[in-house]
N, C-alpha and C positions, 0 to 999 in steps of 0.2 A: 561472429565469434565472441565478442564481448557479452552479448545477450546470453549466449549459452553458458558462458563462464559465470555470469551473474546468477542465472537461473539455478545452476548447480549448487550455489552456496547460499541462496537467499533464505531458505528454510531455517538454517542454523543461525544466520545473522538476524533474522526477524525475531527469533526467540529471545534475543538479548535486549530488545527495547521494550519499554513498558507500554501498557495499553494507552496511557495518556500521551506518550510521545508518538505512538502510531497514529492516534486520532489527530493530534496537532499537525503531524507531517502530512496526513491525508488532506486536510483542509488547506494547508499552505500550498501543497502541490497543485490543488485545483485553483487556488487564488493566483498562483504564478503561471498557470496554464502550462505546467510541465508536460513532458512526454506522456502520451496516453497509455503506453505500455507500463510505465512506472506507476501511474495512478491505478491501473488495473491490478498490479502486484500488491499495492497497498490495500485495495478493495478486497482482494482474495484473502489477505491476512486478517483483515477486519472480520470477514465472514468466518474464517477458520476459528477465530477467537470468540465467536458468538456476538460480535459487535456489529452485525450487518445492518441493524436499524440506523446506524450512523451514516451509511453509504448514501450519498445524494442521488436521488432518482432523476432529478432534472438535469443532471450533467450530460447525459447522453443525448 
Protein backbone atom coordinates (compact mmCIF):
# COMPACT_ATOMS: atom_id res chain seq x y z
CA UNK A 1 0.00 0.00 0.00
CA UNK A 2 2.80 2.43 0.82
CA UNK A 3 4.49 1.80 -2.51
CA UNK A 4 1.31 2.49 -4.45
CA UNK A 5 0.72 5.69 -2.50
CA UNK A 6 4.29 6.75 -3.10
CA UNK A 7 4.12 5.89 -6.80
CA UNK A 8 1.00 8.01 -7.23
CA UNK A 9 2.70 11.14 -5.93
CA UNK A 10 6.32 10.59 -6.94
CA UNK A 11 6.02 12.40 -10.29
CA UNK A 12 4.89 15.66 -8.73
CA UNK A 13 7.34 15.41 -5.85
CA UNK A 14 10.28 14.63 -8.12
CA UNK A 15 9.67 17.81 -10.11
CA UNK A 16 10.33 19.84 -6.98
CA UNK A 17 13.97 18.78 -6.60
CA UNK A 18 16.84 20.13 -8.64
CA UNK A 19 18.90 18.02 -11.02
CA UNK A 20 21.87 18.39 -8.69
CA UNK A 21 19.92 17.13 -5.67
CA UNK A 22 18.57 14.22 -7.70
CA UNK A 23 22.09 13.24 -8.80
CA UNK A 24 23.45 13.50 -5.26
CA UNK A 25 20.52 11.51 -3.89
CA UNK A 26 21.04 8.80 -6.48
CA UNK A 27 24.71 8.29 -5.67
CA UNK A 28 24.07 8.48 -1.91
CA UNK A 29 21.31 5.87 -2.20
CA UNK A 30 23.75 3.54 -3.96
CA UNK A 31 26.47 4.25 -1.41
CA UNK A 32 24.11 3.45 1.46
CA UNK A 33 22.73 0.40 -0.38
CA UNK A 34 19.17 1.64 0.00
CA UNK A 35 16.12 -0.21 -1.30
CA UNK A 36 16.53 -1.24 -4.94
CA UNK A 37 13.03 0.01 -5.82
CA UNK A 38 13.91 3.46 -4.48
CA UNK A 39 17.10 3.51 -6.56
CA UNK A 40 15.11 2.47 -9.63
CA UNK A 41 12.70 5.37 -9.08
CA UNK A 42 15.67 7.75 -8.96
CA UNK A 43 17.11 6.16 -12.12
CA UNK A 44 13.79 6.55 -13.94
CA UNK A 45 13.67 10.24 -13.02
CA UNK A 46 17.28 10.75 -14.12
CA UNK A 47 16.41 9.21 -17.48
CA UNK A 48 13.21 11.27 -17.75
CA UNK A 49 15.30 14.42 -17.28
CA UNK A 50 17.84 13.34 -19.88
CA UNK A 51 20.48 12.62 -17.27
CA UNK A 52 20.67 8.90 -18.02
CA UNK A 53 24.43 8.98 -18.67
CA UNK A 54 24.82 9.42 -14.93
CA UNK A 55 23.11 6.11 -14.12
CA UNK A 56 25.69 3.57 -13.01
CA UNK A 57 25.79 0.55 -15.28
CA UNK A 58 27.86 -1.60 -12.91
CA UNK A 59 25.26 -1.41 -10.13
CA UNK A 60 23.13 -4.26 -11.43
